[in-house]
N, CA and C atoms as an extended XYZ file, in Angstrom:
537
Properties=species:S:1:pos:R:3:atomname:S:1:resname:S:1:resid:I:1 pbc="F F F"
N        -1.550      -76.959      -13.413 N   UNK     1
C        -0.449      -77.968      -12.963 CA  UNK     1
C         0.539      -76.930      -13.501 C   UNK     1
N         1.969      -77.540      -13.147 N   UNK     2
C         2.995      -76.806      -13.486 CA  UNK     2
C         3.471      -77.433      -14.854 C   UNK     2
N         4.211      -76.684      -15.783 N   UNK     3
C         5.039      -77.037      -16.850 CA  UNK     3
C         6.666      -77.623      -16.358 C   UNK     3
N         6.932      -78.671      -16.159 N   UNK     4
C         8.031      -79.045      -15.511 CA  UNK     4
C         9.001      -79.157      -16.775 C   UNK     4
N         8.805      -78.879      -18.158 N   UNK     5
C         9.781      -79.012      -18.906 CA  UNK     5
C        10.525      -77.695      -19.669 C   UNK     5
N        11.601      -78.129      -20.031 N   UNK     6
C        12.173      -76.663      -20.782 CA  UNK     6
C        11.462      -76.257      -21.796 C   UNK     6
N        11.518      -74.855      -21.980 N   UNK     7
C        10.651      -74.373      -23.076 CA  UNK     7
C        11.424      -74.787      -24.311 C   UNK     7
N        12.692      -74.626      -24.330 N   UNK     8
C        13.486      -74.831      -25.569 CA  UNK     8
C        13.821      -76.175      -25.833 C   UNK     8
N        13.918      -77.549      -24.880 N   UNK     9
C        14.115      -78.398      -24.673 CA  UNK     9
C        12.768      -79.327      -24.024 C   UNK     9
N        11.678      -79.631      -25.059 N   UNK    10
C        10.377      -80.104      -24.487 CA  UNK    10
C        10.836      -81.504      -24.228 C   UNK    10
N        11.665      -82.525      -23.879 N   UNK    11
C        11.769      -83.662      -23.347 CA  UNK    11
C        12.450      -83.623      -22.080 C   UNK    11
N        12.958      -82.574      -21.926 N   UNK    12
C        13.903      -82.312      -20.587 CA  UNK    12
C        13.361      -81.569      -19.620 C   UNK    12
N        13.356      -82.139      -18.450 N   UNK    13
C        12.760      -81.611      -17.196 CA  UNK    13
C        13.474      -80.346      -16.845 C   UNK    13
N        12.779      -79.438      -16.457 N   UNK    14
C        13.297      -77.926      -16.009 CA  UNK    14
C        13.683      -78.435      -14.493 C   UNK    14
N        14.678      -78.671      -13.993 N   UNK    15
C        15.136      -79.080      -12.600 CA  UNK    15
C        14.757      -77.997      -11.767 C   UNK    15
N        14.888      -76.812      -12.164 N   UNK    16
C        14.663      -75.666      -10.732 CA  UNK    16
C        13.204      -75.438      -10.764 C   UNK    16
N        12.326      -75.680      -12.026 N   UNK    17
C        11.073      -75.260      -12.035 CA  UNK    17
C        10.520      -76.788      -11.155 C   UNK    17
N        11.190      -78.029      -11.353 N   UNK    18
C        10.374      -79.140      -10.635 CA  UNK    18
C        10.806      -78.882       -8.979 C   UNK    18
N        11.700      -78.727       -8.939 N   UNK    19
C        12.207      -78.437       -7.501 CA  UNK    19
C        11.448      -77.159       -7.092 C   UNK    19
N        11.533      -76.255       -7.598 N   UNK    20
C        10.429      -75.403       -7.058 CA  UNK    20
C         9.028      -75.494       -6.819 C   UNK    20
N         8.549      -76.175       -7.642 N   UNK    21
C         6.963      -76.706       -7.458 CA  UNK    21
C         6.925      -78.019       -6.669 C   UNK    21
N         8.163      -78.489       -6.203 N   UNK    22
C         8.030      -79.537       -5.230 CA  UNK    22
C         7.978      -78.874       -4.022 C   UNK    22
N         8.967      -77.704       -3.668 N   UNK    23
C         8.866      -76.892       -2.412 CA  UNK    23
C         7.810      -76.161       -2.177 C   UNK    23
N         7.093      -75.459       -3.544 N   UNK    24
C         5.581      -74.636       -3.167 CA  UNK    24
C         4.519      -75.752       -2.437 C   UNK    24
N         4.511      -77.240       -3.089 N   UNK    25
C         3.751      -77.816       -2.763 CA  UNK    25
C         3.694      -78.479       -1.344 C   UNK    25
N         5.207      -78.393       -1.085 N   UNK    26
C         5.262      -78.874        0.731 CA  UNK    26
C         4.688      -77.783        1.117 C   UNK    26
N         5.585      -76.338        0.978 N   UNK    27
C         5.013      -75.214        1.545 CA  UNK    27
C         3.134      -74.950        1.762 C   UNK    27
N         2.399      -75.544        0.852 N   UNK    28
C         1.176      -75.419        0.671 CA  UNK    28
C         0.529      -76.747        1.988 C   UNK    28
N         1.211      -77.814        1.856 N   UNK    29
C         0.885      -79.036        3.083 CA  UNK    29
C         1.011      -78.743        4.074 C   UNK    29
N         2.192      -77.650        4.564 N   UNK    30
C         2.444      -77.116        6.033 CA  UNK    30
C         1.639      -76.048        6.471 C   UNK    30
N         1.377      -75.266        5.226 N   UNK    31
C         0.333      -74.397        5.495 CA  UNK    31
C        -1.199      -74.585        5.623 C   UNK    31
N        -1.209      -75.819        5.083 N   UNK    32
C        -2.477      -76.217        5.459 CA  UNK    32
C        -2.476      -76.949        7.032 C   UNK    32
N        -1.494      -77.731        7.195 N   UNK    33
C        -1.756      -77.988        8.871 CA  UNK    33
C        -1.287      -76.672        9.772 C   UNK    33
N        -0.905      -75.780        9.459 N   UNK    34
C        -1.145      -74.287       10.322 CA  UNK    34
C        -2.527      -73.863       10.430 C   UNK    34
N        -3.116      -73.975        9.143 N   UNK    35
C        -4.620      -73.428        9.083 CA  UNK    35
C        -5.446      -74.485       10.252 C   UNK    35
N        -5.153      -76.013        9.885 N   UNK    36
C        -6.072      -76.600       10.872 CA  UNK    36
C        -5.697      -76.637       12.492 C   UNK    36
N        -4.404      -76.307       12.814 N   UNK    37
C        -4.019      -76.140       14.158 CA  UNK    37
C        -4.576      -74.841       14.686 C   UNK    37
N        -4.570      -73.778       13.689 N   UNK    38
C        -5.164      -72.271       13.986 CA  UNK    38
C        -6.596      -72.309       14.100 C   UNK    38
N        -7.291      -73.092       13.587 N   UNK    39
C        -8.477      -73.173       13.523 CA  UNK    39
C        -9.185      -74.080       14.927 C   UNK    39
N        -8.381      -74.796       15.150 N   UNK    40
C        -8.697      -75.742       16.291 CA  UNK    40
C        -8.118      -74.957       17.617 C   UNK    40
N        -7.090      -74.416       17.478 N   UNK    41
C        -6.766      -73.412       18.521 CA  UNK    41
C        -7.794      -71.962       18.881 C   UNK    41
N        -8.485      -71.412       17.730 N   UNK    42
C        -9.724      -70.646       17.805 CA  UNK    42
C       -10.497      -70.979       18.555 C   UNK    42
N       -10.756      -72.193       18.006 N   UNK    43
C       -12.234      -72.738       18.656 CA  UNK    43
C       -11.639      -72.702       20.323 C   UNK    43
N       -10.717      -73.187       20.906 N   UNK    44
C       -10.377      -73.399       22.162 CA  UNK    44
C       -10.279      -71.982       22.671 C   UNK    44
N        -9.638      -71.471       22.370 N   UNK    45
C        -9.662      -69.862       22.596 CA  UNK    45
C       -11.314      -69.184       22.819 C   UNK    45
N       -12.172      -69.500       21.906 N   UNK    46
C       -13.500      -69.089       21.881 CA  UNK    46
C       -14.538      -69.937       22.660 C   UNK    46
N       -13.740      -71.024       23.380 N   UNK    47
C       -14.439      -71.789       24.019 CA  UNK    47
C       -15.870      -72.493       23.458 C   UNK    47
N       -15.378      -73.051       22.122 N   UNK    48
C       -16.527      -73.736       21.382 CA  UNK    48
C       -16.171      -75.255       21.267 C   UNK    48
N       -17.052      -75.972       21.710 N   UNK    49
C       -16.909      -77.430       22.037 CA  UNK    49
C       -16.492      -78.073       20.621 C   UNK    49
N       -16.368      -79.229       20.682 N   UNK    50
C       -15.806      -79.618       19.403 CA  UNK    50
C       -16.817      -80.101       18.177 C   UNK    50
N       -18.283      -80.378       18.960 N   UNK    51
C       -19.417      -80.693       18.412 CA  UNK    51
C       -19.791      -79.497       17.266 C   UNK    51
N       -19.201      -78.589       17.603 N   UNK    52
C       -19.430      -77.416       16.852 CA  UNK    52
C       -18.567      -76.740       16.123 C   UNK    52
N       -18.709      -76.044       14.824 N   UNK    53
C       -17.847      -75.436       14.134 CA  UNK    53
C       -17.604      -74.011       14.276 C   UNK    53
N       -16.476      -73.600       14.049 N   UNK    54
C       -16.120      -72.308       14.317 CA  UNK    54
C       -17.230      -71.352       13.009 C   UNK    54
N       -17.728      -70.379       13.280 N   UNK    55
C       -18.355      -69.347       12.332 CA  UNK    55
C       -17.718      -68.635       11.800 C   UNK    55
N       -17.309      -68.490       10.583 N   UNK    56
C       -16.634      -67.276       10.088 CA  UNK    56
C       -17.249      -66.828        8.648 C   UNK    56
N       -16.875      -65.663        8.481 N   UNK    57
C       -17.490      -65.288        7.059 CA  UNK    57
C       -16.292      -65.490        5.783 C   UNK    57
N       -16.942      -65.542        4.607 N   UNK    58
C       -15.969      -65.571        3.612 CA  UNK    58
C       -14.806      -64.711        3.489 C   UNK    58
N       -15.303      -63.755        3.791 N   UNK    59
C       -14.014      -62.533        3.729 CA  UNK    59
C       -13.040      -62.838        4.715 C   UNK    59
N       -13.206      -63.278        6.112 N   UNK    60
C       -12.457      -64.023        6.871 CA  UNK    60
C       -11.731      -64.946        6.390 C   UNK    60
N       -12.677      -65.867        5.976 N   UNK    61
C       -11.714      -67.258        5.471 CA  UNK    61
C       -10.789      -66.870        4.173 C   UNK    61
N       -10.976      -66.183        3.276 N   UNK    62
C       -10.096      -65.473        2.402 CA  UNK    62
C        -9.141      -64.634        3.148 C   UNK    62
N        -9.290      -63.836        4.111 N   UNK    63
C        -7.765      -63.223        4.984 CA  UNK    63
C        -7.049      -64.116        5.708 C   UNK    63
N        -7.518      -64.943        6.252 N   UNK    64
C        -6.898      -66.298        6.883 CA  UNK    64
C        -5.975      -67.058        6.108 C   UNK    64
N        -6.597      -67.235        4.964 N   UNK    65
C        -5.898      -68.094        3.750 CA  UNK    65
C        -4.805      -67.442        3.443 C   UNK    65
N        -5.589      -66.287        2.830 N   UNK    66
C        -4.343      -65.361        2.780 CA  UNK    66
C        -2.815      -65.123        3.551 C   UNK    66
N        -3.269      -64.896        4.781 N   UNK    67
C        -2.329      -64.531        5.778 CA  UNK    67
C        -1.414      -65.888        6.028 C   UNK    67
N        -1.770      -66.981        5.725 N   UNK    68
C        -0.918      -68.445        5.961 CA  UNK    68
C        -0.143      -68.273        4.717 C   UNK    68
N        -0.750      -67.922        3.662 N   UNK    69
C        -0.018      -68.049        2.436 CA  UNK    69
C         1.291      -67.077        2.394 C   UNK    69
N         0.870      -65.767        2.904 N   UNK    70
C         1.946      -65.079        2.802 CA  UNK    70
C         3.215      -64.773        3.965 C   UNK    70
N         2.910      -65.761        5.215 N   UNK    71
C         3.796      -66.519        5.806 CA  UNK    71
C         4.610      -67.213        5.049 C   UNK    71
N         3.832      -68.677        4.375 N   UNK    72
C         4.762      -69.563        3.803 CA  UNK    72
C         5.308      -68.872        2.670 C   UNK    72
N         5.081      -67.925        2.081 N   UNK    73
C         5.773      -67.343        0.629 CA  UNK    73
C         7.157      -66.628        1.490 C   UNK    73
N         6.761      -65.886        2.238 N   UNK    74
C         8.187      -65.412        2.932 CA  UNK    74
C         8.912      -66.392        3.580 C   UNK    74
N         8.477      -67.579        4.053 N   UNK    75
C         9.593      -68.488        4.632 CA  UNK    75
C        10.031      -69.034        3.678 C   UNK    75
N         9.423      -69.208        2.494 N   UNK    76
C         9.998      -70.043        1.189 CA  UNK    76
C        11.056      -69.306        0.332 C   UNK    76
N        11.001      -68.429       -0.010 N   UNK    77
C        11.394      -67.390       -0.379 CA  UNK    77
C        13.035      -66.992        0.195 C   UNK    77
N        12.758      -66.511        1.393 N   UNK    78
C        13.942      -66.301        2.304 CA  UNK    78
C        14.765      -67.506        2.432 C   UNK    78
N        14.114      -68.981        2.808 N   UNK    79
C        15.144      -69.797        2.689 CA  UNK    79
C        15.720      -70.614        1.490 C   UNK    79
N        15.006      -70.365        0.333 N   UNK    80
C        15.639      -70.545       -1.022 CA  UNK    80
C        16.582      -69.522       -1.140 C   UNK    80
N        16.579      -68.310       -0.985 N   UNK    81
C        17.221      -67.489       -1.257 CA  UNK    81
C        18.707      -67.270       -0.720 C   UNK    81
N        18.463      -67.429        1.103 N   UNK    82
C        19.353      -67.229        1.925 CA  UNK    82
C        19.961      -68.766        2.234 C   UNK    82
N        19.379      -69.401        2.371 N   UNK    83
C        19.960      -70.758        3.282 CA  UNK    83
C        20.257      -72.046        2.249 C   UNK    83
N        19.377      -71.956        1.050 N   UNK    84
C        19.231      -73.379        0.493 CA  UNK    84
C        19.840      -73.562       -1.072 C   UNK    84
N        19.587      -72.698       -1.875 N   UNK    85
C        20.102      -72.626       -3.369 CA  UNK    85
C        21.419      -71.892       -3.496 C   UNK    85
N        22.427      -72.172       -3.846 N   UNK    86
C        23.580      -71.573       -3.824 CA  UNK    86
C        24.285      -70.702       -5.121 C   UNK    86
N        23.236      -71.331       -6.060 N   UNK    87
C        23.580      -70.738       -7.518 CA  UNK    87
C        22.267      -69.302       -7.488 C   UNK    87
N        22.974      -68.135       -7.549 N   UNK    88
C        22.189      -67.105       -7.568 CA  UNK    88
C        21.195      -67.444       -8.813 C   UNK    88
N        21.338      -67.635       -9.888 N   UNK    89
C        20.310      -67.532      -10.939 CA  UNK    89
C        19.189      -68.520      -10.608 C   UNK    89
N        19.473      -69.689       -9.980 N   UNK    90
C        18.460      -70.638       -9.770 CA  UNK    90
C        17.834      -69.939       -8.854 C   UNK    90
N        18.585      -69.398       -7.616 N   UNK    91
C        17.266      -68.779       -6.651 CA  UNK    91
C        16.494      -67.747       -7.218 C   UNK    91
N        16.985      -67.042       -8.244 N   UNK    92
C        16.566      -65.755       -8.938 CA  UNK    92
C        15.225      -66.443       -9.267 C   UNK    92
N        15.287      -67.765      -10.084 N   UNK    93
C        14.578      -68.089      -11.000 CA  UNK    93
C        13.371      -68.898       -9.771 C   UNK    93
N        13.535      -69.608       -9.111 N   UNK    94
C        12.831      -70.215       -8.102 CA  UNK    94
C        12.162      -69.210       -7.418 C   UNK    94
N        12.942      -67.966       -7.010 N   UNK    95
C        11.782      -66.959       -6.192 CA  UNK    95
C        10.780      -66.595       -7.141 C   UNK    95
N        11.264      -66.348       -8.728 N   UNK    96
C        10.256      -65.574       -9.344 CA  UNK    96
C         8.874      -66.462       -9.783 C   UNK    96
N         9.598      -67.896      -10.037 N   UNK    97
C         8.539      -68.903       -9.802 CA  UNK    97
C         7.349      -68.657       -8.794 C   UNK    97
N         7.899      -68.645       -7.697 N   UNK    98
C         6.793      -68.358       -6.575 CA  UNK    98
C         6.357      -67.253       -6.196 C   UNK    98
N         7.121      -66.099       -7.100 N   UNK    99
C         6.206      -64.533       -7.122 CA  UNK    99
C         4.945      -65.316       -7.521 C   UNK    99
N         4.968      -65.566       -8.832 N   UNK   100
C         3.979      -66.020       -9.884 CA  UNK   100
C         2.958      -66.891       -9.394 C   UNK   100
N         3.371      -67.859       -8.751 N   UNK   101
C         2.227      -68.907       -8.300 CA  UNK   101
C         1.723      -68.578       -6.911 C   UNK   101
N         2.213      -67.852       -5.899 N   UNK   102
C         1.756      -67.465       -4.983 CA  UNK   102
C         0.408      -66.289       -5.163 C   UNK   102
N         0.987      -65.409       -6.151 N   UNK   103
C        -0.300      -64.515       -7.023 CA  UNK   103
C        -1.120      -64.936       -7.461 C   UNK   103
N        -1.040      -66.171       -7.974 N   UNK   104
C        -2.292      -66.922       -8.871 CA  UNK   104
C        -2.913      -67.833       -8.016 C   UNK   104
N        -2.346      -68.156       -7.128 N   UNK   105
C        -3.102      -69.135       -5.945 CA  UNK   105
C        -3.740      -68.291       -5.327 C   UNK   105
N        -3.335      -67.715       -4.490 N   UNK   106
C        -3.593      -66.842       -3.332 CA  UNK   106
C        -3.633      -65.312       -3.331 C   UNK   106
N        -3.167      -64.488       -4.790 N   UNK   107
C        -3.751      -63.167       -4.726 CA  UNK   107
C        -2.705      -62.511       -3.685 C   UNK   107
N        -1.630      -63.279       -3.434 N   UNK   108
C        -0.202      -62.270       -2.584 CA  UNK   108
C         0.707      -61.749       -3.326 C   UNK   108
N         0.936      -60.522       -3.560 N   UNK   109
C         1.823      -59.565       -4.188 CA  UNK   109
C         3.312      -59.643       -2.999 C   UNK   109
N         4.117      -59.645       -3.870 N   UNK   110
C         5.545      -59.946       -3.003 CA  UNK   110
C         5.708      -58.899       -1.959 C   UNK   110
N         4.797      -57.611       -2.198 N   UNK   111
C         5.080      -56.590       -1.277 CA  UNK   111
C         4.329      -56.664        0.138 C   UNK   111
N         3.310      -57.875       -0.096 N   UNK   112
C         2.662      -58.043        0.915 CA  UNK   112
C         3.448      -58.934        1.931 C   UNK   112
N         4.854      -59.282        1.703 N   UNK   113
C         5.380      -60.171        2.910 CA  UNK   113
C         6.401      -59.218        3.415 C   UNK   113
N         6.230      -58.065        2.815 N   UNK   114
C         7.336      -57.059        3.500 CA  UNK   114
C         7.511      -56.664        4.973 C   UNK   114
N         6.292      -56.928        5.626 N   UNK   115
C         6.342      -57.085        7.109 CA  UNK   115
C         7.145      -57.930        7.627 C   UNK   115
N         6.643      -59.129        7.417 N   UNK   116
C         7.647      -60.363        7.591 CA  UNK   116
C         8.968      -60.340        7.102 C   UNK   116
N         9.306      -59.916        6.238 N   UNK   117
C        10.957      -59.718        5.769 CA  UNK   117
C        11.614      -58.924        6.426 C   UNK   117
N        10.745      -57.372        7.175 N   UNK   118
C        11.383      -56.531        7.989 CA  UNK   118
C        11.771      -57.211        9.232 C   UNK   118
N        10.899      -58.247        9.688 N   UNK   119
C        10.940      -58.803       10.895 CA  UNK   119
C        12.047      -60.049       11.019 C   UNK   119
N        12.597      -60.635        9.751 N   UNK   120
C        13.090      -61.733        9.642 CA  UNK   120
C        14.116      -61.882       10.548 C   UNK   120
N        14.353      -63.197       11.320 N   UNK   121
C        15.266      -63.527       12.154 CA  UNK   121
C        14.713      -63.107       13.590 C   UNK   121
N        13.606      -62.302       13.752 N   UNK   122
C        13.387      -61.709       14.958 CA  UNK   122
C        11.981      -62.534       15.585 C   UNK   122
N        11.676      -62.452       16.913 N   UNK   123
C        10.531      -63.018       17.279 CA  UNK   123
C         9.380      -62.414       16.760 C   UNK   123
N         9.515      -61.512       15.879 N   UNK   124
C         8.464      -60.612       15.732 CA  UNK   124
C         7.767      -61.063       14.315 C   UNK   124
N         8.697      -61.883       13.369 N   UNK   125
C         8.330      -62.925       12.527 CA  UNK   125
C         7.087      -63.487       12.777 C   UNK   125
N         6.806      -64.402       13.976 N   UNK   126
C         5.940      -65.246       14.008 CA  UNK   126
C         4.825      -64.362       14.648 C   UNK   126
N         5.031      -63.074       15.559 N   UNK   127
C         3.968      -62.355       15.926 CA  UNK   127
C         3.136      -61.493       15.094 C   UNK   127
N         3.793      -61.208       13.762 N   UNK   128
C         2.930      -60.434       12.577 CA  UNK   128
C         1.657      -61.743       12.552 C   UNK   128
N         2.079      -63.019       12.266 N   UNK   129
C         0.796      -63.743       11.835 CA  UNK   129
C         0.039      -63.891       13.203 C   UNK   129
N         0.210      -63.961       14.311 N   UNK   130
C        -0.572      -64.140       15.389 CA  UNK   130
C        -1.306      -62.846       15.335 C   UNK   130
N        -0.672      -61.819       15.162 N   UNK   131
C        -1.327      -60.457       15.364 CA  UNK   131
C        -2.339      -60.172       14.385 C   UNK   131
N        -2.225      -60.837       13.076 N   UNK   132
C        -3.008      -60.916       11.541 CA  UNK   132
C        -4.022      -61.857       11.910 C   UNK   132
N        -4.035      -62.955       12.417 N   UNK   133
C        -5.164      -63.835       12.585 CA  UNK   133
C        -6.116      -63.402       13.730 C   UNK   133
N        -5.360      -63.067       14.868 N   UNK   134
C        -6.253      -62.435       15.760 CA  UNK   134
C        -7.061      -61.518       15.451 C   UNK   134
N        -6.574      -60.592       14.901 N   UNK   135
C        -7.633      -59.339       14.181 CA  UNK   135
C        -8.695      -59.847       13.229 C   UNK   135
N        -8.072      -60.841       12.005 N   UNK   136
C        -9.270      -61.486       11.718 CA  UNK   136
C       -10.508      -61.958       12.317 C   UNK   136
N       -10.380      -62.822       13.152 N   UNK   137
C       -11.134      -63.824       14.092 CA  UNK   137
C       -11.230      -62.792       15.665 C   UNK   137
N       -11.227      -61.513       15.555 N   UNK   138
C       -11.480      -60.775       16.745 CA  UNK   138
C       -11.428      -61.191       17.789 C   UNK   138
N        -9.799      -61.587       17.828 N   UNK   139
C        -8.839      -62.242       19.374 CA  UNK   139
C        -8.260      -60.856       19.769 C   UNK   139
N        -8.797      -60.273       20.759 N   UNK   140
C        -7.877      -58.933       21.222 CA  UNK   140
C        -6.909      -59.516       22.729 C   UNK   140
N        -7.196      -60.526       23.264 N   UNK   141
C        -6.311      -60.314       24.310 CA  UNK   141
C        -4.735      -61.106       24.527 C   UNK   141
N        -3.911      -60.634       25.082 N   UNK   142
C        -2.395      -61.168       24.880 CA  UNK   142
C        -2.309      -62.271       25.107 C   UNK   142
N        -2.979      -63.211       25.751 N   UNK   143
C        -2.944      -64.568       25.806 CA  UNK   143
C        -3.287      -65.495       24.191 C   UNK   143
N        -4.414      -64.705       23.883 N   UNK   144
C        -4.990      -65.013       22.562 CA  UNK   144
C        -3.816      -65.224       21.425 C   UNK   144
N        -3.394      -63.757       21.518 N   UNK   145
C        -2.252      -63.719       20.560 CA  UNK   145
C        -1.101      -64.451       20.748 C   UNK   145
N        -0.991      -64.653       21.816 N   UNK   146
C         0.983      -65.536       22.243 CA  UNK   146
C         0.249      -66.860       21.731 C   UNK   146
N        -0.918      -67.348       22.277 N   UNK   147
C        -1.067      -68.881       21.665 CA  UNK   147
C        -1.093      -68.889       20.084 C   UNK   147
N        -1.817      -67.967       19.293 N   UNK   148
C        -1.803      -67.934       18.151 CA  UNK   148
C        -0.113      -67.595       17.680 C   UNK   148
N         0.713      -67.004       17.984 N   UNK   149
C         2.040      -66.757       17.777 CA  UNK   149
C         2.502      -68.296       17.800 C   UNK   149
N         2.493      -69.196       18.559 N   UNK   150
C         2.992      -70.315       18.856 CA  UNK   150
C         2.984      -71.430       17.731 C   UNK   150
N         1.791      -71.139       16.903 N   UNK   151
C         1.228      -72.261       15.935 CA  UNK   151
C         2.484      -72.376       14.885 C   UNK   151
N         2.646      -71.524       14.238 N   UNK   152
C         3.728      -71.394       13.247 CA  UNK   152
C         5.214      -72.034       13.649 C   UNK   152
N         5.440      -71.473       14.688 N   UNK   153
C         6.639      -71.915       15.336 CA  UNK   153
C         6.935      -73.683       15.038 C   UNK   153
N         5.733      -74.207       15.687 N   UNK   154
C         5.498      -75.569       15.620 CA  UNK   154
C         5.889      -76.272       14.409 C   UNK   154
N         5.557      -75.466       13.244 N   UNK   155
C         5.963      -76.430       12.205 CA  UNK   155
C         6.966      -75.817       11.271 C   UNK   155
N         7.787      -75.078       11.837 N   UNK   156
C         8.918      -74.410       11.203 CA  UNK   156
C        10.124      -75.324       10.678 C   UNK   156
N        10.275      -76.218       11.749 N   UNK   157
C        11.345      -77.316       11.169 CA  UNK   157
C        11.100      -78.285       10.115 C   UNK   157
N         9.649      -78.586       10.081 N   UNK   158
C         8.947      -79.351        8.947 CA  UNK   158
C         8.899      -78.594        7.723 C   UNK   158
N         8.526      -77.428        8.221 N   UNK   159
C         8.559      -76.462        6.617 CA  UNK   159
C        10.249      -76.419        5.808 C   UNK   159
N        11.263      -76.201        7.248 N   UNK   160
C        12.507      -76.125        6.371 CA  UNK   160
C        13.135      -77.547        5.873 C   UNK   160
N        12.708      -78.583        6.558 N   UNK   161
C        13.177      -79.804        5.876 CA  UNK   161
C        12.542      -79.817        4.573 C   UNK   161
N        11.130      -79.607        4.622 N   UNK   162
C        10.993      -79.746        2.942 CA  UNK   162
C        11.355      -79.086        2.299 C   UNK   162
N        11.653      -78.084        2.402 N   UNK   163
C        12.263      -76.922        1.479 CA  UNK   163
C        13.778      -77.302        1.130 C   UNK   163
N        14.477      -77.904        2.272 N   UNK   164
C        15.853      -78.317        1.833 CA  UNK   164
C        15.752      -79.572        1.248 C   UNK   164
N        14.634      -80.428        1.277 N   UNK   165
C        14.600      -81.651        0.617 CA  UNK   165
C        14.392      -81.258       -1.023 C   UNK   165
N        13.516      -80.370       -1.183 N   UNK   166
C        13.183      -79.777       -2.722 CA  UNK   166
C        14.339      -79.664       -3.523 C   UNK   166
N        15.402      -79.225       -2.624 N   UNK   167
C        16.589      -78.895       -3.413 CA  UNK   167
C        18.095      -79.918       -3.418 C   UNK   167
N        17.461      -80.978       -2.165 N   UNK   168
C        18.545      -82.095       -2.456 CA  UNK   168
C        18.480      -83.240       -2.708 C   UNK   168
N        16.976      -83.881       -3.129 N   UNK   169
C        16.361      -85.060       -3.127 CA  UNK   169
C        16.986      -84.954       -4.693 C   UNK   169
N        16.884      -86.633       -5.137 N   UNK   170
C        17.152      -86.797       -6.471 CA  UNK   170
C        16.030      -85.873       -7.365 C   UNK   170
N        16.413      -85.858       -8.266 N   UNK   171
C        15.025      -85.427       -9.481 CA  UNK   171
C        13.988      -86.494       -9.489 C   UNK   171
N        14.288      -87.730       -9.381 N   UNK   172
C        13.696      -88.936       -9.699 CA  UNK   172
C        12.579      -89.331       -8.107 C   UNK   172
N        13.523      -88.864       -6.905 N   UNK   173
C        12.472      -88.858       -5.824 CA  UNK   173
C        11.358      -88.131       -5.981 C   UNK   173
N        12.012      -86.642       -6.450 N   UNK   174
C        11.075      -85.337       -6.297 CA  UNK   174
C         9.698      -85.563       -7.367 C   UNK   174
N        10.108      -86.431       -8.600 N   UNK   175
C         9.064      -86.398       -9.491 CA  UNK   175
C         8.332      -87.719       -8.992 C   UNK   175
N         8.535      -88.725       -8.082 N   UNK   176
C         7.889      -89.605       -7.607 CA  UNK   176
C         6.968      -89.247       -6.483 C   UNK   176
N         7.322      -88.251       -5.837 N   UNK   177
C         6.831      -87.539       -4.803 CA  UNK   177
C         5.457      -86.546       -5.048 C   UNK   177
N         5.649      -85.954       -6.349 N   UNK   178
C         4.777      -85.084       -7.221 CA  UNK   178
C         3.580      -85.946       -7.757 C   UNK   178
N         3.747      -87.027       -7.660 N   UNK   179
C         2.736      -87.705       -8.590 CA  UNK   179
C         1.605      -88.054       -7.733 C   UNK   179
């Protein structure tokens, strides 16, 4: 769990840490929805009926989880730095926390999101996700990749809203939601 208190004032909540933790937890929640939708779409693409599970290896599961984490990591750091947090030192602190948390939880290094960063603001941003997921699960058809590209787009608004909430809701509201 995150330590939300200031190091030099143990009875005072560190607002940037608390807000960043809320944004991180919200991003993970949206990432789980993307994961569930992607697995459902993969079953459909591979024509597996609902009574059967999609079989995949531990390596595929790890790569898939990491790909969702990379997309979430990119969206979150970009939105915090570019659109949401106006104070540069707060944005830097938030992003450093996120670098640490994504590395600890998912093994994602900040350099691994460079392909997303290079494609920022273009349609290629989500195509990277679809292409990488398709490769993980051996789906190489253009239609399959297109279908996988659509999934993160459908969650983007929720993602942005949650990130904005993290830096606009009152501290009391955030503390209540984190409980």
